[in-house]
C-alpha positions in Angstrom: -10.2 -6.7 -4.3 -9.3 -3.1 -4.1 -6.9 -1.9 -1.3 -7.1 1.9 -0.6 -4.2 3.7 1.0 -5.4 6.4 3.4 -3.9 8.8 5.9 -7.1 10.2 7.6 -10.3 9.0 9.2 -12.2 10.8 6.5 -10.4 9.1 3.8 -10.9 5.7 5.6 -14.6 6.1 5.9 -15.0 7.2 2.4 -13.1 4.2 1.1 -15.1 1.8 3.2 -18.4 3.3 2.2 -17.2 3.1 -1.5 -16.7 -0.6 -1.3 -12.9 -1.0 -0.6 -12.0 -4.5 0.6 -9.0 -3.4 2.8 -7.1 -0.3 3.9 -3.6 0.5 4.0 -3.1 2.9 6.8 -0.3 5.5 6.8 0.5 8.8 8.0 1.8 11.5 5.5 0.9 10.0 2.1 2.5 13.2 0.8 5.8 11.6 1.9 4.9 8.3 0.3 3.4 6.9 3.5 4.9 6.9 7.2 4.0 4.8 10.2 0.6 6.1 11.6 -0.3 6.7 15.2 -2.0 4.1 17.4 -4.8 6.7 17.9 -5.4 7.0 14.2 -5.6 3.1 14.0 -7.9 2.8 17.0 -10.4 5.4 15.7 -10.3 4.0 12.1 -10.9 0.4 13.5 -13.9 1.7 15.4 -15.6 3.2 12.2 -14.8 0.6 9.4 -15.5 -3.1 9.2 -12.8 -4.2 6.7 -9.2 -5.2 7.4 -6.6 -2.5 8.1 -3.0 -3.0 7.2 -0.6 -0.6 8.8 2.4 1.0 7.3 5.8 0.5 9.2 8.1 3.1 7.7 9.7 5.5 10.2 11.2 8.1 7.7 11.0 9.3 4.1 13.3 8.5 1.4 13.7 6.2 -1.5 16.5 3.9 -0.7 14.6 1.9 2.2 17.9 1.3 4.0 17.4 1.5 7.6 19.9 2.1 10.5 19.8 -0.2 13.6 17.9 2.5 15.5 15.3 2.8 12.8 14.9 -0.9 12.8 14.1 -0.8 16.5 11.7 1.9 16.0 9.8 -0.2 13.4 9.8 -3.2 15.7 8.4 -1.2 18.7 5.9 0.6 16.4 4.8 -2.9 15.1 4.4 -4.3 18.7 2.3 -1.2 19.7 0.1 -1.3 16.6 -0.3 -5.0 16.7 -1.9 -4.6 20.2 -4.1 -1.8 19.0 -5.8 -4.1 16.4 -3.8 -4.0 13.2 -5.0 -6.7 10.9 -1.6 -6.8 8.9 1.5 -4.8 8.2 3.2 -3.3 5.3 6.9 -2.8 5.2 10.1 -3.5 3.4 13.9 -3.1 3.8 16.8 -3.2 1.5 20.5 -3.4 1.7 22.8 -0.6 0.4 23.4 -2.8 -2.8 19.6 -2.9 -3.4 18.8 -6.5 -2.3 16.1 -7.4 0.0 17.5 -7.1 3.6 16.8 -10.6 4.8 18.0 -9.8 8.3 15.9 -6.8 9.0 12.9 -8.2 7.4 13.1 -11.4 9.6 13.4 -9.2 12.7 10.2 -7.4 11.9 8.4 -10.4 10.7 9.2 -11.9 14.1 7.2 -9.1 15.7 4.2 -8.9 13.3 3.8 -12.7 13.0 1.3 -14.4 12.8 -0.5 -11.4 11.1 -0.1 -11.1 7.2 2.6 -8.7 5.7 2.9 -6.9 2.4 6.3 -6.1 1.0 5.9 -2.5 -0.3 7.2 -0.7 -3.1 10.9 -1.0 -1.9 10.4 -3.9 -4.2 10.4 -1.4 -7.2 14.0 -0.3 -6.3 15.4 -3.7 -6.0 18.4 -4.5 -8.3 17.3 -8.1 -9.1 13.4 -8.4 -8.9 13.6 -12.1 -9.8 15.8 -12.9 -6.8 13.9 -10.4 -4.7 10.6 -12.2 -5.4 12.0 -15.5 -4.3 13.4 -14.0 -1.1 10.2 -12.3 -0.2 8.3 -15.5 -0.7 10.9 -17.3 1.6 10.4 -14.6 4.2 6.8 -15.3 4.5 5.1 -12.1 3.0 1.7 -12.6 1.7 1.9 -10.0 -1.1 3.9 -7.5 -2.8 2.9 -4.0 -3.8 4.6 -2.9 -7.0 4.5 -0.7 -10.0 6.7 -3.1 -11.9 9.6 -0.9 -11.3 8.1 1.9 -13.3 6.8 5.4 -12.3 3.3 4.0 -12.7 1.5 0.6 -12.7 0.3 1.3 -16.1 3.9 1.7 -17.5 4.9 -1.4 -15.6 2.2 -3.8 -17.1 4.7 -6.1 -18.7 6.9 -6.6 -15.5 3.6 -6.9 -13.3 2.3 -9.6 -15.7 5.5 -11.5 -15.6 5.6 -11.2 -11.8 2.1 -12.6 -11.5 3.0 -15.7 -13.7 6.3 -16.2 -12.0 4.7 -16.0 -8.5 2.3 -18.9 -9.7 0.0 -18.5 -6.7 2.9 -18.4 -4.0 2.3 -14.8 -3.2 -0.2 -12.1 -4.3 1.2 -9.5 -6.8 -0.8 -6.4 -6.2 -0.3 -3.5 -8.7 -0.2 -0.1 -7.3 1.0 3.6 -8.2 -1.0 5.8 -10.4 -4.1 3.5 -10.9 -7.2 5.4 -11.8 -10.7 5.0 -13.2 -9.1 5.4 -16.7 -6.6 2.6 -16.5 -7.6 0.0 -13.8 -9.4 -2.1 -16.3 -6.5 -2.4 -18.8 -4.1 -3.1 -15.8 -6.2 -6.0 -14.5 -6.8 -7.4 -18.0 -3.2 -7.4 -19.0 -1.6 -8.5 -15.7 -4.3 -10.7 -14.4 -3.7 -9.4 -10.9 -6.3 -10.4 -8.4 -5.9 -7.2 -6.3 -5.0 -3.6 -6.9 -4.1 -0.7 -4.8 -5.0 2.9 -5.3 -5.7 6.1 -3.2 -8.8 7.3 -5.3 -8.1 10.7 -4.0 -9.4 14.3 -4.8 -8.3 17.6 -3.7 -10.4 19.1 -0.8 -10.2 22.7 0.1 -9.6 23.3 3.8 -12.4 25.1 5.7 -10.2 27.4 8.0 -9.8 31.1 7.5 -7.1 32.6 5.1 -3.6 32.8 6.7 -0.1 33.6 5.8 1.4 30.5 7.5 2.0 27.2 5.9 2.8 23.9 7.8 5.5 21.8 6.0 6.1 21.9 2.3 2.6 21.6 1.0 0.0 24.3 0.6 -2.3 24.7 3.6 -5.3 25.5 1.4 -6.1 22.1 0.1 -5.6 18.5 1.1 -6.0 15.1 -0.7 -8.7 12.9 0.5 -10.2 9.6 -0.8 -13.4 10.0 -2.8 -16.2 7.5 -2.1 -17.5 8.0 -5.6 -14.2 7.4 -7.2 -13.7 4.1 -5.2 -17.1 2.9 -6.5 -16.3 3.9 -9.9 -13.0 2.1 -9.9 -14.6 -1.1 -8.6 -17.3 -0.9 -11.2 -14.6 -0.6 -13.9 -12.6 -3.5 -12.4 -15.8 -5.7 -12.2 -16.6 -5.0 -15.9 -12.9 -5.8 -16.9 -13.3 -9.1 -15.1 -16.7 -10.0 -16.6 -15.2 -9.4 -20.0 -12.2 -11.7 -19.4 -11.9 -15.4 -19.4 -10.6 -15.4 -15.7 -12.2 -14.4 -12.5 -11.2 -12.3 -9.6 -13.0 -11.0 -6.4 -13.7 -7.2 -6.6 
């Protein structure tokens, strides 16, 4: 199963046409993914026929420690996006000491339930991943998105493999971060993960006239979009890796 993270309608359609099994819908993937708008969710749900899981992340930053006001924002966003057809949610919260914030996660789970929830890469900055794994399972999450606490999932193969074994079917471990056509087969073979997460993105030149203005910190001349072709190619590589192994997964 391939989950593709997208932040535009174009990327969502390309991922769907390429054969993706599920979308993770965000805004601003350049910021690591923030909460998208209800309008974006509604339109994407109207043009694709696969599950759309929605990111709950009110601001950027790598500590995943949220104020009481930010938690209320996440809960309100979850309520609205649930009404607009979200098939599941993606979120995570930590304490200042780097542990899973049980109280915050319970509050948000109370809003998103009974829809499934993925604990995102906040997991990769937890201080004790063995304890975090047990806590996340107890909280009722259905999967964990992780790079194995490394910059890329490829570098994190040993940790991801251990997580898959320790999870023992109680929760899905989904590798993500830097997964490409070149390494997806190796990652799946070594970790025995049954799902993977990627953006399958390419640079696209913007079609507007030249100008001297830029919006935000990125160049206004190009944007990243998901490539239908790359999604197909990654699924083909993943399928070949499975066929040449002694175990089976759905792709």
